[in-house]
N, CA, C and O atoms as a Tinker XYZ file with bonds, in Angstrom:
   424  protein
     1  N    -35.570000  -21.603000   22.994000    73     2
     2  CA   -35.237000  -20.194000   22.903000    64     1     3
     3  C    -33.744000  -19.977000   22.615000    63     2     4     5
     4  O    -33.376000  -19.112000   21.819000    81     3
     5  N    -32.911000  -20.757000   23.261000    73     3     6
     6  CA   -31.482000  -20.608000   23.033000    64     5     7
     7  C    -31.123000  -20.876000   21.581000    63     6     8     9
     8  O    -30.279000  -20.187000   21.008000    81     7
     9  N    -31.763000  -21.879000   20.984000    73     7    10
    10  CA   -31.495000  -22.233000   19.587000    64     9    11
    11  C    -31.804000  -21.043000   18.674000    63    10    12    13
    12  O    -31.044000  -20.753000   17.750000    81    11
    13  N    -32.906000  -20.365000   18.933000    73    11    14
    14  CA   -33.276000  -19.197000   18.131000    64    13    15
    15  C    -32.275000  -18.074000   18.272000    63    14    16    17
    16  O    -31.955000  -17.401000   17.292000    81    15
    17  N    -31.773000  -17.861000   19.478000    73    15    18
    18  CA   -30.785000  -16.801000   19.709000    64    17    19
    19  C    -29.483000  -17.121000   18.983000    63    18    20    21
    20  O    -28.845000  -16.231000   18.421000    81    19
    21  N    -29.098000  -18.369000   18.996000    73    19    22
    22  CA   -27.885000  -18.786000   18.297000    64    21    23
    23  C    -28.043000  -18.573000   16.794000    63    22    24    25
    24  O    -27.124000  -18.078000   16.141000    81    23
    25  N    -29.181000  -18.936000   16.248000    73    23    26
    26  CA   -29.432000  -18.740000   14.814000    64    25    27
    27  C    -29.421000  -17.264000   14.444000    63    26    28    29
    28  O    -28.886000  -16.880000   13.404000    81    27
    29  N    -30.014000  -16.442000   15.300000    73    27    30
    30  CA   -30.026000  -14.997000   15.044000    64    29    31
    31  C    -28.605000  -14.447000   15.062000    63    30    32    33
    32  O    -28.230000  -13.664000   14.190000    81    31
    33  N    -27.815000  -14.853000   16.050000    73    31    34
    34  CA   -26.432000  -14.381000   16.144000    64    33    35
    35  C    -25.635000  -14.812000   14.917000    63    34    36    37
    36  O    -24.846000  -14.036000   14.378000    81    35
    37  N    -25.842000  -16.043000   14.480000    73    35    38
    38  CA   -25.154000  -16.546000   13.298000    64    37    39
    39  C    -25.561000  -15.763000   12.051000    63    38    40    41
    40  O    -24.711000  -15.434000   11.223000    81    39
    41  N    -26.827000  -15.467000   11.912000    73    39    42
    42  CA   -27.317000  -14.701000   10.761000    64    41    43
    43  C    -26.708000  -13.302000   10.739000    63    42    44    45
    44  O    -26.305000  -12.818000    9.681000    81    43
    45  N    -26.639000  -12.662000   11.879000    73    43    46
    46  CA   -26.052000  -11.316000   11.968000    64    45    47
    47  C    -24.570000  -11.377000   11.610000    63    46    48    49
    48  O    -24.071000  -10.530000   10.869000    81    47
    49  N    -23.874000  -12.375000   12.133000    73    47    50
    50  CA   -22.454000  -12.514000   11.862000    64    49    51
    51  C    -22.204000  -12.743000   10.372000    63    50    52    53
    52  O    -21.303000  -12.131000    9.798000    81    51
    53  N    -22.976000  -13.601000    9.751000    73    51    54
    54  CA   -22.799000  -13.878000    8.326000    64    53    55
    55  C    -23.122000  -12.668000    7.474000    63    54    56    57
    56  O    -22.427000  -12.401000    6.493000    81    55
    57  N    -24.163000  -11.932000    7.829000    73    55    58
    58  CA   -24.498000  -10.753000    7.032000    64    57    59
    59  C    -23.419000   -9.694000    7.169000    63    58    60    61
    60  O    -23.111000   -9.004000    6.197000    81    59
    61  N    -22.842000   -9.549000    8.346000    73    59    62
    62  CA   -21.764000   -8.586000    8.545000    64    61    63
    63  C    -20.524000   -8.997000    7.762000    63    62    64    65
    64  O    -19.821000   -8.151000    7.209000    81    63
    65  N    -20.260000  -10.304000    7.717000    73    63    66
    66  CA   -19.099000  -10.797000    7.004000    64    65    67
    67  C    -19.211000  -10.524000    5.504000    63    66    68    69
    68  O    -18.203000  -10.298000    4.835000    81    67
    69  N    -20.422000  -10.544000    4.987000    73    67    70
    70  CA   -20.617000  -10.347000    3.553000    64    69    71
    71  C    -21.054000   -8.929000    3.213000    63    70    72    73
    72  O    -21.456000   -8.659000    2.082000    81    71
    73  N    -20.977000   -8.021000    4.185000    73    71    74
    74  CA   -21.397000   -6.647000    3.953000    64    73    75
    75  C    -20.478000   -5.963000    2.940000    63    74    76    77
    76  O    -20.919000   -5.077000    2.208000    81    75
    77  N    -19.235000   -6.355000    2.892000    73    75    78
    78  CA   -18.289000   -5.780000    1.947000    64    77    79
    79  C    -18.193000   -6.708000    0.751000    63    78    80    81
    80  O    -18.000000   -7.913000    0.911000    81    79
    81  N    -18.324000   -6.167000   -0.421000    73    79    82
    82  CA   -18.198000   -6.974000   -1.635000    64    81    83
    83  C    -17.397000   -6.176000   -2.648000    63    82    84    85
    84  O    -17.067000   -5.012000   -2.421000    81    83
    85  N    -17.095000   -6.805000   -3.748000    73    83    86
    86  CA   -16.348000   -6.107000   -4.801000    64    85    87
    87  C    -17.097000   -4.856000   -5.247000    63    86    88    89
    88  O    -16.486000   -3.884000   -5.691000    81    87
    89  N    -18.402000   -4.886000   -5.129000    73    87    90
    90  CA   -19.211000   -3.710000   -5.471000    64    89    91
    91  C    -18.786000   -2.501000   -4.634000    63    90    92    93
    92  O    -18.837000   -1.366000   -5.110000    81    91
    93  N    -18.369000   -2.742000   -3.393000    73    91    94
    94  CA   -17.943000   -1.659000   -2.517000    64    93    95
    95  C    -16.675000   -0.977000   -3.004000    63    94    96    97
    96  O    -16.405000    0.162000   -2.621000    81    95
    97  N    -15.888000   -1.651000   -3.842000    73    95    98
    98  CA   -14.671000   -1.026000   -4.336000    64    97    99
    99  C    -14.992000    0.229000   -5.136000    63    98   100   101
   100  O    -14.133000    1.098000   -5.285000    81    99
   101  N    -16.213000    0.339000   -5.653000    73    99   102
   102  CA   -16.606000    1.524000   -6.413000    64   101   103
   103  C    -16.685000    2.755000   -5.529000    63   102   104   105
   104  O    -16.654000    3.878000   -6.031000    81   103
   105  N    -16.787000    2.560000   -4.216000    73   103   106
   106  CA   -16.930000    3.674000   -3.271000    64   105   107
   107  C    -15.603000    4.005000   -2.589000    63   106   108   109
   108  O    -15.574000    4.749000   -1.608000    81   107
   109  N    -14.522000    3.460000   -3.101000    73   107   110
   110  CA   -13.224000    3.644000   -2.456000    64   109   111
   111  C    -12.241000    4.309000   -3.406000    63   110   112   113
   112  O    -12.535000    4.526000   -4.581000    81   111
   113  N    -11.077000    4.624000   -2.873000    73   111   114
   114  CA   -10.036000    5.284000   -3.650000    64   113   115
   115  C     -8.758000    4.439000   -3.607000    63   114   116   117
   116  O     -7.999000    4.511000   -2.640000    81   115
   117  N     -8.519000    3.641000   -4.650000    73   115   118
   118  CA    -7.322000    2.791000   -4.663000    64   117   119
   119  C     -6.022000    3.592000   -4.543000    63   118   120   121
   120  O     -5.057000    3.107000   -3.951000    81   119
   121  N     -5.982000    4.810000   -5.096000    73   119   122
   122  CA    -4.765000    5.627000   -4.982000    64   121   123
   123  C     -4.502000    5.990000   -3.518000    63   122   124   125
   124  O     -3.361000    5.955000   -3.059000    81   123
   125  N     -5.557000    6.334000   -2.799000    73   123   126
   126  CA    -5.416000    6.598000   -1.359000    64   125   127
   127  C     -4.997000    5.323000   -0.641000    63   126   128   129
   128  O     -4.202000    5.363000    0.298000    81   127
   129  N     -5.539000    4.186000   -1.089000    73   127   130
   130  CA    -5.175000    2.901000   -0.499000    64   129   131
   131  C     -3.700000    2.591000   -0.668000    63   130   132   133
   132  O     -3.061000    2.095000    0.260000    81   131
   133  N     -3.153000    2.878000   -1.844000    73   131   134
   134  CA    -1.719000    2.646000   -2.072000    64   133   135
   135  C     -0.893000    3.540000   -1.160000    63   134   136   137
   136  O      0.089000    3.095000   -0.565000    81   135
   137  N     -1.294000    4.804000   -1.054000    73   135   138
   138  CA    -0.570000    5.743000   -0.179000    64   137   139
   139  C     -0.597000    5.246000    1.268000    63   138   140   141
   140  O      0.430000    5.251000    1.948000    81   139
   141  N     -1.773000    4.818000    1.735000    73   139   142
   142  CA    -1.911000    4.314000    3.105000    64   141   143
   143  C     -1.098000    3.036000    3.298000    63   142   144   145
   144  O     -0.447000    2.867000    4.329000    81   143
   145  N     -1.132000    2.139000    2.316000    73   143   146
   146  CA    -0.375000    0.889000    2.343000    64   145   147
   147  C      1.115000    1.185000    2.482000    63   146   148   149
   148  O      1.809000    0.558000    3.283000    81   147
   149  N      1.599000    2.146000    1.694000    73   147   150
   150  CA     3.014000    2.516000    1.736000    64   149   151
   151  C      3.375000    3.215000    3.048000    63   150   152   153
   152  O      4.408000    2.916000    3.647000    81   151
   153  N      2.530000    4.141000    3.492000    73   151   154
   154  CA     2.798000    4.874000    4.733000    64   153   155
   155  C      2.815000    3.945000    5.949000    63   154   156   157
   156  O      3.608000    4.139000    6.870000    81   155
   157  N      1.945000    2.943000    5.950000    73   155   158
   158  CA     1.887000    2.000000    7.069000    64   157   159
   159  C      2.987000    0.939000    6.969000    63   158   160   161
   160  O      3.135000    0.101000    7.858000    81   159
   161  N      3.756000    0.984000    5.875000    73   159   162
   162  CA     4.848000    0.042000    5.640000    64   161   163
   163  C      4.361000   -1.414000    5.716000    63   162   164   165
   164  O      4.996000   -2.272000    6.329000    81   163
   165  N      3.223000   -1.656000    5.078000    73   163   166
   166  CA     2.628000   -3.000000    5.082000    64   165   167
   167  C      3.570000   -4.042000    4.502000    63   166   168   169
   168  O      3.670000   -5.154000    5.020000    81   167
   169  N      4.263000   -3.680000    3.421000    73   167   170
   170  CA     5.112000   -4.675000    2.779000    64   169   171
   171  C      6.355000   -5.010000    3.596000    63   170   172   173
   172  O      7.004000   -6.019000    3.320000    81   171
   173  N      6.705000   -4.207000    4.581000    73   171   174
   174  CA     7.841000   -4.555000    5.441000    64   173   175
   175  C      7.543000   -5.869000    6.156000    63   174   176   177
   176  O      8.415000   -6.731000    6.263000    81   175
   177  N      6.332000   -6.020000    6.639000    73   175   178
   178  CA     5.913000   -7.269000    7.286000    64   177   179
   179  C      5.829000   -8.394000    6.256000    63   178   180   181
   180  O      6.279000   -9.513000    6.505000    81   179
   181  N      5.255000   -8.086000    5.110000    73   179   182
   182  CA     5.117000   -9.100000    4.061000    64   181   183
   183  C      6.488000   -9.564000    3.565000    63   182   184   185
   184  O      6.684000  -10.744000    3.272000    81   183
   185  N      7.441000   -8.615000    3.473000    73   183   186
   186  CA     8.803000   -8.974000    3.047000    64   185   187
   187  C      9.392000  -10.034000    3.977000    63   186   188   189
   188  O     10.010000  -10.998000    3.525000    81   187
   189  N      9.192000   -9.841000    5.289000    73   187   190
   190  CA     9.700000  -10.816000    6.258000    64   189   191
   191  C      9.018000  -12.171000    6.068000    63   190   192   193
   192  O      9.669000  -13.215000    6.097000    81   191
   193  N      7.718000  -12.140000    5.875000    73   191   194
   194  CA     6.954000  -13.384000    5.731000    64   193   195
   195  C      7.316000  -14.135000    4.454000    63   194   196   197
   196  O      7.330000  -15.365000    4.430000    81   195
   197  N      7.609000  -13.383000    3.391000    73   195   198
   198  CA     7.837000  -13.989000    2.077000    64   197   199
   199  C      9.321000  -13.954000    1.672000    63   198   200   201
   200  O      9.656000  -14.060000    0.492000    81   199
   201  N     10.183000  -13.808000    2.653000    73   199   202
   202  CA    11.635000  -13.853000    2.446000    64   201   203
   203  C     12.126000  -12.853000    1.394000    63   202   204   205
   204  O     12.879000  -13.206000    0.487000    81   203
   205  N     11.684000  -11.604000    1.536000    73   203   206
   206  CA    12.208000  -10.535000    0.697000    64   205   207
   207  C     11.311000  -10.041000   -0.411000    63   206   208   209
   208  O     11.550000   -8.954000   -0.937000    81   207
   209  N     10.298000  -10.782000   -0.790000    73   207   210
   210  CA     9.395000  -10.355000   -1.862000    64   209   211
   211  C      7.974000  -10.264000   -1.302000    63   210   212   213
   212  O      7.172000  -11.187000   -1.447000    81   211
   213  N      7.684000   -9.137000   -0.663000    73   211   214
   214  CA     6.394000   -8.954000   -0.002000    64   213   215
   215  C      5.199000   -9.100000   -0.920000    63   214   216   217
   216  O      4.153000   -9.588000   -0.492000    81   215
   217  N      5.327000   -8.690000   -2.167000    73   215   218
   218  CA     4.196000   -8.795000   -3.095000    64   217   219
   219  C      3.822000  -10.244000   -3.415000    63   218   220   221
   220  O      2.716000  -10.519000   -3.880000    81   219
   221  N      4.739000  -11.153000   -3.166000    73   219   222
   222  CA     4.458000  -12.566000   -3.431000    64   221   223
   223  C      3.309000  -13.079000   -2.557000    63   222   224   225
   224  O      2.654000  -14.062000   -2.904000    81   223
   225  N      3.068000  -12.416000   -1.431000    73   223   226
   226  CA     1.965000  -12.833000   -0.566000    64   225   227
   227  C      0.629000  -12.702000   -1.296000    63   226   228   229
   228  O     -0.323000  -13.423000   -0.995000    81   227
   229  N      0.563000  -11.782000   -2.254000    73   227   230
   230  CA    -0.669000  -11.561000   -3.013000    64   229   231
   231  C     -0.765000  -12.427000   -4.270000    63   230   232   233
   232  O     -1.860000  -12.663000   -4.781000    81   231
   233  N      0.366000  -12.894000   -4.760000    73   231   234
   234  CA     0.370000  -13.578000   -6.056000    64   233   235
   235  C      0.679000  -15.065000   -5.973000    63   234   236   237
   236  O      0.613000  -15.758000   -6.988000    81   235
   237  N      1.012000  -15.568000   -4.803000    73   235   238
   238  CA     1.355000  -16.987000   -4.672000    64   237   239
   239  C      0.162000  -17.863000   -5.049000    63   238   240   241
   240  O     -0.985000  -17.475000   -4.827000    81   239
   241  N      0.418000  -19.024000   -5.610000    73   239   242
   242  CA    -0.672000  -19.903000   -6.055000    64   241   243
   243  C     -1.599000  -20.360000   -4.919000    63   242   244   245
   244  O     -2.788000  -20.594000   -5.141000    81   243
   245  N     -1.055000  -20.485000   -3.714000    73   243   246
   246  CA    -1.864000  -20.977000   -2.595000    64   245   247
   247  C     -2.411000  -19.848000   -1.715000    63   246   248   249
   248  O     -2.650000  -20.045000   -0.523000    81   247
   249  N     -2.604000  -18.679000   -2.299000    73   247   250
   250  CA    -3.087000  -17.558000   -1.475000    64   249   251
   251  C     -4.468000  -17.872000   -0.907000    63   250   252   253
   252  O     -5.282000  -18.550000   -1.535000    81   251
   253  N     -4.706000  -17.358000    0.301000    73   251   254
   254  CA    -5.932000  -17.672000    1.034000    64   253   255
   255  C     -7.087000  -16.743000    0.689000    63   254   256   257
   256  O     -8.239000  -17.075000    0.966000    81   255
   257  N     -6.815000  -15.617000    0.106000    73   255   258
   258  CA    -7.851000  -14.626000   -0.175000    64   257   259
   259  C     -8.499000  -14.954000   -1.514000    63   258   260   261
   260  O     -7.850000  -14.933000   -2.559000    81   259
   261  N     -9.808000  -15.262000   -1.458000    73   259   262
   262  CA   -10.503000  -15.684000   -2.677000    64   261   263
   263  C    -11.772000  -14.876000   -2.941000    63   262   264   265
   264  O    -12.557000  -15.222000   -3.823000    81   263
   265  N    -11.975000  -13.792000   -2.171000    73   263   266
   266  CA   -13.165000  -12.960000   -2.384000    64   265   267
   267  C    -12.911000  -11.564000   -1.836000    63   266   268   269
   268  O    -12.009000  -11.352000   -1.025000    81   267
   269  N    -13.715000  -10.623000   -2.289000    73   267   270
   270  CA   -13.601000   -9.248000   -1.794000    64   269   271
   271  C    -13.826000   -9.170000   -0.285000    63   270   272   273
   272  O    -13.062000   -8.490000    0.400000    81   271
   273  N    -14.852000   -9.845000    0.262000    73   271   274
   274  CA   -15.028000   -9.782000    1.722000    64   273   275
   275  C    -13.827000  -10.354000    2.481000    63   274   276   277
   276  O    -13.445000   -9.823000    3.523000    81   275
   277  N    -13.239000  -11.422000    1.970000    73   275   278
   278  CA   -12.071000  -12.012000    2.629000    64   277   279
   279  C    -10.883000  -11.059000    2.574000    63   278   280   281
   280  O    -10.113000  -10.975000    3.531000    81   279
   281  N    -10.728000  -10.346000    1.471000    73   279   282
   282  CA    -9.638000   -9.373000    1.331000    64   281   283
   283  C     -9.803000   -8.252000    2.342000    63   282   284   285
   284  O     -8.851000   -7.897000    3.037000    81   283
   285  N    -10.989000   -7.700000    2.428000    73   283   286
   286  CA   -11.236000   -6.603000    3.363000    64   285   287
   287  C    -11.046000   -7.089000    4.804000    63   286   288   289
   288  O    -10.498000   -6.360000    5.631000    81   287
   289  N    -11.481000   -8.281000    5.102000    73   287   290
   290  CA   -11.325000   -8.842000    6.448000    64   289   291
   291  C     -9.835000   -9.025000    6.784000    63   290   292   293
   292  O     -9.417000   -8.740000    7.906000    81   291
   293  N     -9.043000   -9.494000    5.825000    73   291   294
   294  CA    -7.617000   -9.684000    6.059000    64   293   295
   295  C     -6.910000   -8.345000    6.273000    63   294   296   297
   296  O     -6.039000   -8.235000    7.136000    81   295
   297  N     -7.277000   -7.337000    5.499000    73   295   298
   298  CA    -6.668000   -6.015000    5.685000    64   297   299
   299  C     -6.971000   -5.512000    7.092000    63   298   300   301
   300  O     -6.079000   -5.013000    7.778000    81   299
   301  N     -8.223000   -5.641000    7.524000    73   299   302
   302  CA    -8.584000   -5.219000    8.885000    64   301   303
   303  C     -7.807000   -6.018000    9.929000    63   302   304   305
   304  O     -7.367000   -5.461000   10.935000    81   303
   305  N     -7.641000   -7.298000    9.700000    73   303   306
   306  CA    -6.897000   -8.146000   10.627000    64   305   307
   307  C     -5.434000   -7.698000   10.719000    63   306   308   309
   308  O     -4.873000   -7.624000   11.812000    81   307
   309  N     -4.833000   -7.405000    9.591000    73   307   310
   310  CA    -3.445000   -6.928000    9.581000    64   309   311
   311  C     -3.320000   -5.606000   10.336000    63   310   312   313
   312  O     -2.376000   -5.410000   11.101000    81   311
   313  N     -4.261000   -4.714000   10.122000    73   311   314
   314  CA    -4.247000   -3.426000   10.822000    64   313   315
   315  C     -4.329000   -3.654000   12.326000    63   314   316   317
   316  O     -3.590000   -3.040000   13.096000    81   315
   317  N     -5.231000   -4.540000   12.739000    73   315   318
   318  CA    -5.382000   -4.835000   14.167000    64   317   319
   319  C     -4.120000   -5.464000   14.749000    63   318   320   321
   320  O     -3.677000   -5.084000   15.833000    81   319
   321  N     -3.540000   -6.425000   14.030000    73   319   322
   322  CA    -2.346000   -7.130000   14.530000    64   321   323
   323  C     -1.141000   -6.215000   14.647000    63   322   324   325
   324  O     -0.347000   -6.342000   15.579000    81   323
   325  N     -1.003000   -5.292000   13.705000    73   323   326
   326  CA     0.188000   -4.440000   13.698000    64   325   327
   327  C      0.008000   -3.175000   14.515000    63   326   328   329
   328  O      0.984000   -2.496000   14.835000    81   327
   329  N     -1.234000   -2.853000   14.855000    73   327   330
   330  CA    -1.486000   -1.627000   15.609000    64   329   331
   331  C     -1.343000   -0.372000   14.765000    63   330   332   333
   332  O     -1.158000    0.719000   15.303000    81   331
   333  N     -1.426000   -0.515000   13.454000    73   331   334
   334  CA    -1.330000    0.651000   12.566000    64   333   335
   335  C     -2.452000    1.633000   12.900000    63   334   336   337
   336  O     -3.599000    1.232000   13.096000    81   335
   337  N     -2.113000    2.914000   12.962000    73   335   338
   338  CA    -3.155000    3.895000   13.278000    64   337   339
   339  C     -3.865000    4.323000   12.010000    63   338   340   341
   340  O     -3.534000    5.330000   11.385000    81   339
   341  N     -4.855000    3.518000   11.656000    73   339   342
   342  CA    -5.652000    3.776000   10.467000    64   341   343
   343  C     -7.124000    3.773000   10.845000    63   342   344   345
   344  O     -7.538000    3.099000   11.788000    81   343
   345  N     -7.897000    4.527000   10.101000    73   343   346
   346  CA    -9.343000    4.564000   10.304000    64   345   347
   347  C     -9.995000    3.369000    9.618000    63   346   348   349
   348  O     -9.402000    2.794000    8.705000    81   347
   349  N    -11.198000    2.982000   10.034000    73   347   350
   350  CA   -11.876000    1.844000    9.392000    64   349   351
   351  C    -12.016000    1.996000    7.878000    63   350   352   353
   352  O    -11.850000    1.025000    7.140000    81   351
   353  N    -12.315000    3.191000    7.421000    73   351   354
   354  CA   -12.464000    3.388000    5.977000    64   353   355
   355  C    -11.129000    3.255000    5.248000    63   354   356   357
   356  O    -11.106000    2.976000    4.049000    81   355
   357  N    -10.010000    3.452000    5.963000    73   355   358
   358  CA    -8.697000    3.270000    5.350000    64   357   359
   359  C     -8.507000    1.821000    4.907000    63   358   360   361
   360  O     -7.897000    1.558000    3.871000    81   359
   361  N     -9.032000    0.882000    5.697000    73   359   362
   362  CA    -8.931000   -0.535000    5.339000    64   361   363
   363  C     -9.631000   -0.787000    4.009000    63   362   364   365
   364  O     -9.157000   -1.583000    3.199000    81   363
   365  N    -10.741000   -0.123000    3.784000    73   363   366
   366  CA   -11.476000   -0.293000    2.528000    64   365   367
   367  C    -10.673000    0.254000    1.353000    63   366   368   369
   368  O    -10.657000   -0.345000    0.278000    81   367
   369  N    -10.004000    1.398000    1.555000    73   367   370
   370  CA    -9.176000    1.970000    0.487000    64   369   371
   371  C     -7.986000    1.054000    0.184000    63   370   372   373
   372  O     -7.632000    0.851000   -0.977000    81   371
   373  N     -7.370000    0.502000    1.239000    73   371   374
   374  CA    -6.245000   -0.411000    1.038000    64   373   375
   375  C     -6.713000   -1.670000    0.310000    63   374   376   377
   376  O     -6.041000   -2.145000   -0.606000    81   375
   377  N     -7.850000   -2.205000    0.710000    73   375   378
   378  CA    -8.399000   -3.394000    0.038000    64   377   379
   379  C     -8.670000   -3.086000   -1.434000    63   378   380   381
   380  O     -8.427000   -3.931000   -2.296000    81   379
   381  N     -9.167000   -1.892000   -1.727000    73   379   382
   382  CA    -9.433000   -1.509000   -3.120000    64   381   383
   383  C     -8.129000   -1.444000   -3.915000    63   382   384   385
   384  O     -8.074000   -1.887000   -5.062000    81   383
   385  N     -7.085000   -0.892000   -3.305000    73   383   386
   386  CA    -5.781000   -0.844000   -3.969000    64   385   387
   387  C     -5.267000   -2.254000   -4.256000    63   386   388   389
   388  O     -4.827000   -2.545000   -5.368000    81   387
   389  N     -5.326000   -3.128000   -3.245000    73   387   390
   390  CA    -4.837000   -4.497000   -3.427000    64   389   391
   391  C     -5.672000   -5.243000   -4.462000    63   390   392   393
   392  O     -5.146000   -6.045000   -5.233000    81   391
   393  N     -6.963000   -4.978000   -4.474000    73   391   394
   394  CA    -7.813000   -5.613000   -5.471000    64   393   395
   395  C     -7.434000   -5.151000   -6.874000    63   394   396   397
   396  O     -7.298000   -5.963000   -7.789000    81   395
   397  N     -7.268000   -3.865000   -7.030000    73   395   398
   398  CA    -6.913000   -3.310000   -8.344000    64   397   399
   399  C     -5.549000   -3.825000   -8.805000    63   398   400   401
   400  O     -5.363000   -4.137000   -9.981000    81   399
   401  N     -4.614000   -3.912000   -7.888000    73   399   402
   402  CA    -3.241000   -4.272000   -8.220000    64   401   403
   403  C     -3.035000   -5.786000   -8.394000    63   402   404   405
   404  O     -2.289000   -6.213000   -9.275000    81   403
   405  N     -3.704000   -6.599000   -7.547000    73   403   406
   406  CA    -3.388000   -8.021000   -7.522000    64   405   407
   407  C     -4.580000   -8.965000   -7.707000    63   406   408   409
   408  O     -4.479000   -9.941000   -8.451000    81   407
   409  N     -5.690000   -8.693000   -7.051000    73   407   410
   410  CA    -6.748000   -9.698000   -6.954000    64   409   411
   411  C     -7.758000   -9.675000   -8.104000    63   410   412   413
   412  O     -8.146000  -10.727000   -8.612000    81   411
   413  N     -8.172000   -8.503000   -8.504000    73   411   414
   414  CA    -9.092000   -8.321000   -9.639000    64   413   415
   415  C    -10.480000   -8.933000   -9.408000    63   414   416   417
   416  O    -11.081000   -9.466000  -10.340000    81   415
   417  N    -10.992000   -8.857000   -8.167000    73   415   418
   418  CA   -12.354000   -9.313000   -7.924000    64   417   419
   419  C    -13.318000   -8.349000   -8.607000    63   418   420   421
   420  O    -13.100000   -7.138000   -8.581000    81   419
   421  N    -14.362000   -8.862000   -9.206000    73   419   422
   422  CA   -15.357000   -8.039000   -9.925000    64   421   423
   423  C    -16.335000   -7.414000   -8.963000    63   422   424
   424  O    -17.239000   -6.692000   -9.384000    81   423
C-alpha cells in the first residue's frame, strides 16, 4: 500500500511540475510581466549575482533554465526567496516576458 501511495504522490508532483508549458504563454501578458519585473527590481538581485550585468543570468551559456516549466518554477522561486508581494499569476506574466525577451521557448 505504501508503494502505491508513493507512486500516486510522485505522479501528482510530476503533473503539477509540467502544468505550465510554453503553450501557457499565450494566456499571459509579457508587457505586464516586464512592468512587474521592473517594479519588483528583479534585476537588482541579478546584477549582484552577475557582477553588474543582470541580464547575463538569462543569456549565459551555462544557464539552468531549459524549458517553459523550469522558467516558471524559477520565477516563482525567486518571488518566494525575495518576498516580493506578487500574485501567483504575476509569476506567469513575468515568465512570459522573460521567455519573449530571452528564452524563446515555443
